[in-house]
Each structure stands twice: as C-alpha cells, then as structure tokens.
C-alpha positions in Angstrom: 54.3 -24.6 -73.6 56.1 -21.4 -74.7 57.4 -23.0 -77.9 53.8 -22.6 -78.8 52.5 -19.3 -77.5 55.7 -16.9 -78.1 55.3 -17.3 -81.8 51.6 -16.8 -81.7 52.1 -13.6 -79.2 54.6 -12.1 -81.7 52.5 -12.6 -84.7 49.7 -10.9 -82.9 51.9 -8.1 -81.6 53.2 -7.3 -85.1 49.8 -7.4 -86.5 49.0 -3.7 -86.3 45.5 -2.7 -86.2 44.2 -6.0 -86.5 46.3 -7.6 -83.0 43.0 -7.1 -81.3 41.3 -9.5 -83.7 44.1 -11.9 -83.9 44.4 -11.8 -80.2 40.4 -12.9 -80.0 41.1 -15.6 -82.4 44.2 -16.7 -80.1 41.9 -17.0 -77.3 39.6 -19.5 -79.6 42.8 -21.4 -81.1 44.6 -21.8 -77.4 42.4 -24.6 -76.7 43.4 -26.8 -79.3 47.1 -26.4 -78.2 46.4 -27.2 -74.5 47.5 -23.5 -73.3 45.9 -22.5 -70.4 43.4 -19.7 -70.5 45.9 -17.7 -67.8 49.2 -17.4 -70.1 46.7 -15.9 -72.9 45.6 -13.2 -70.7 49.0 -12.6 -69.3 50.0 -12.1 -72.9 46.6 -9.8 -73.6 48.1 -7.6 -70.5 51.5 -7.1 -71.9 50.6 -6.7 -75.3 47.6 -4.1 -75.2 47.7 -2.9 -71.5 45.7 -3.8 -68.3 42.7 -1.9 -69.5 42.9 -2.9 -73.5 44.0 -6.7 -72.5 41.0 -7.0 -70.4 38.6 -5.8 -72.6 39.7 -8.5 -75.2 40.4 -11.3 -73.3 36.7 -10.7 -72.1 35.8 -11.2 -75.6 37.7 -13.8 -76.1 36.8 -15.9 -73.3 33.1 -15.2 -73.9 33.5 -16.2 -77.5 35.0 -19.7 -76.6 32.4 -20.5 -73.6 29.7 -19.8 -76.4 31.0 -21.9 -79.1 31.4 -24.0 -76.2 27.9 -24.0 -75.2 26.4 -24.3 -78.8 28.5 -27.4 -79.2 27.5 -29.0 -76.3 23.8 -28.3 -76.6 23.7 -29.7 -80.3 25.7 -32.7 -79.4 23.8 -34.5 -77.0 26.3 -37.5 -76.2 29.1 -35.3 -75.7 27.0 -33.5 -72.9 26.3 -36.8 -71.2 29.8 -37.7 -71.8 31.2 -34.6 -70.4 28.6 -34.8 -67.6 29.6 -38.1 -66.3 33.6 -37.1 -66.4 32.7 -33.7 -64.4 30.8 -36.4 -61.8 33.4 -38.3 -61.5 35.6 -35.1 -60.3 33.0 -33.0 -58.6 31.0 -35.3 -56.7 28.3 -32.4 -55.0 24.7 -32.6 -55.5 24.3 -28.8 -54.8 25.3 -27.0 -57.8 27.5 -23.8 -57.6 26.5 -20.2 -57.8 28.1 -17.9 -60.2 30.5 -16.3 -57.9 31.8 -19.8 -56.9 32.4 -20.3 -60.8 33.7 -16.9 -61.3 36.5 -18.0 -58.5 37.3 -21.4 -59.7 37.9 -19.5 -63.1 40.8 -17.5 -61.3 42.5 -20.8 -60.4 44.9 -22.1 -63.2 44.8 -25.3 -63.1 41.1 -26.1 -63.5 39.9 -26.8 -66.8 38.0 -23.8 -68.4 35.3 -26.0 -69.8 34.7 -28.2 -66.8 33.8 -25.1 -65.1 31.7 -24.1 -68.3 30.0 -27.0 -68.0 29.2 -26.0 -64.4 27.7 -22.9 -65.9 25.5 -24.3 -68.1 24.2 -26.6 -65.1 23.2 -23.4 -63.3 21.6 -21.7 -66.4 18.3 -21.2 -67.4 18.8 -20.7 -71.0 21.5 -19.4 -73.5 21.1 -15.6 -72.6 21.3 -16.5 -68.7 24.6 -18.7 -69.5 25.9 -15.6 -71.8 25.1 -13.5 -69.2 26.7 -15.7 -66.4 29.6 -16.3 -69.0 30.5 -13.1 -69.1 30.4 -12.2 -64.8 32.5 -15.1 -64.5 35.0 -14.5 -67.2 35.4 -10.4 -65.8 37.4 -11.7 -62.9 39.6 -13.7 -64.7 40.5 -11.4 -67.3 41.1 -8.6 -64.7 43.3 -10.6 -62.8 45.5 -11.9 -65.3 45.8 -9.0 -67.3 46.5 -6.1 -64.6 48.6 -8.6 -62.5 49.9 -11.0 -65.2 53.5 -10.0 -65.2 53.7 -9.9 -61.3 52.2 -13.3 -61.0 55.5 -15.3 -62.2 57.3 -13.6 -59.6 55.4 -14.3 -56.7 57.0 -16.1 -53.7 55.4 -19.6 -52.9 53.8 -18.3 -49.5 52.4 -15.3 -51.3 50.9 -18.1 -53.6 49.3 -20.4 -50.8 47.8 -16.8 -49.5 45.7 -15.9 -52.6 44.6 -19.7 -52.8 43.5 -19.7 -49.4 41.6 -16.6 -49.6 40.1 -17.8 -53.3 39.0 -21.1 -51.1 37.3 -19.3 -48.4 35.5 -16.7 -50.9 34.4 -20.1 -52.7 32.9 -21.1 -49.4 31.4 -18.0 -48.5 29.9 -17.4 -52.2 28.1 -20.9 -52.2 24.5 -21.3 -52.4 22.3 -22.2 -49.8 19.7 -24.7 -51.1 20.0 -28.1 -50.7 18.6 -30.7 -53.4 17.4 -33.8 -51.9 15.6 -36.5 -53.8 12.4 -37.8 -52.9 13.1 -41.1 -52.1 16.1 -39.9 -49.6 14.2 -37.8 -47.9 11.0 -40.5 -47.5 12.8 -43.6 -46.7 10.7 -46.5 -45.4 10.8 -47.3 -42.0 12.8 -50.3 -40.9 
C-alpha cells in the first residue's frame, strides 16, 4: 500500500498552491486503490499540519460521502445489493445514532462506505445526510490529522485501551428506541 500512497503524497506535497485541491482529489481516488481513509488523513496532517489537514480531510471525505449518496440513490439495484451486504455483516434491527456512526468512522478497519450506508438509513433527506456526514467525518479527520504520526508508534496495550474506550462510547451513544414489527408484537395465542 505504501508503494501506491507515497508517490501520490509526494505529488501532492510538491504541488504548491494546488496542493489542497490535489489532496481533496486524493481523498476521492483513494477508494479505487483500497487505501484506508485514515492513511490519507494522516498524510494530510503531516503535509498541511493539524488544522489545515483536518479542514482538507473533512472536505475530501464529505465529497466522497456525497458522491456515494448520489450514486447509491440513482442506482436502486446497487443500493439493494449494498443493503443486503450490510445486513449480512450487521444483523441489527435498531438503526445507529450519528454519534455511534462517528465512533465507527474512527475504527480504521470498518469500511467507510458501509458506515455511509448506515448514515443514509438514519437520514431523512440529502441535507440531513450531508449534515450528519460532516458531523461524523469531523472526529475522523481531527483524530488522524492531530495524532496521525503518533498512532504508528502506539504500544499494543494503548491500542486495546483506545478501542475499548470507543466500544464503551459506541454503547453509550446508541439510540434508545426499539423497532418491532407488528406481527412480532401481536403473536397469535397458541
């Protein structure tokens, strides 16, 4: 993966005033090379610093999320296929909250577009999706831009502690409603 990312990062960092634009484009093309979002956000923190790396990463990730939304909504067969795949992985009746989705975005091995699909399911319309997408993308960009270089040097114990903390937050930020189908609630007497 480094063989793919390093030349792209080199091109972006040597682009002068066009570097932010190329970095946002890098966010868009990273999905075709199966590069994790976290790697690109770390590179943004290294190239532009924590503040601008976060800003450019949020813009790039939001552009990717918006394109995903538009493609999935315009191709219903793709939406059904991805939804079936999601149901295989996540057999849960209750939709997640935006806070839970933001935490899942922080976990590097959870697929970005699978999480975007969860956002589509909890959003009313495109504007709600866009707002929720920005809210859930901000912690991802912040964390990996600010702490990107330090993450590689973390000890395994610290990684386990961080993931445990995220799991606890994931539980605490869940939606507190239960969706039950009509026929499950009113079962015939036997």
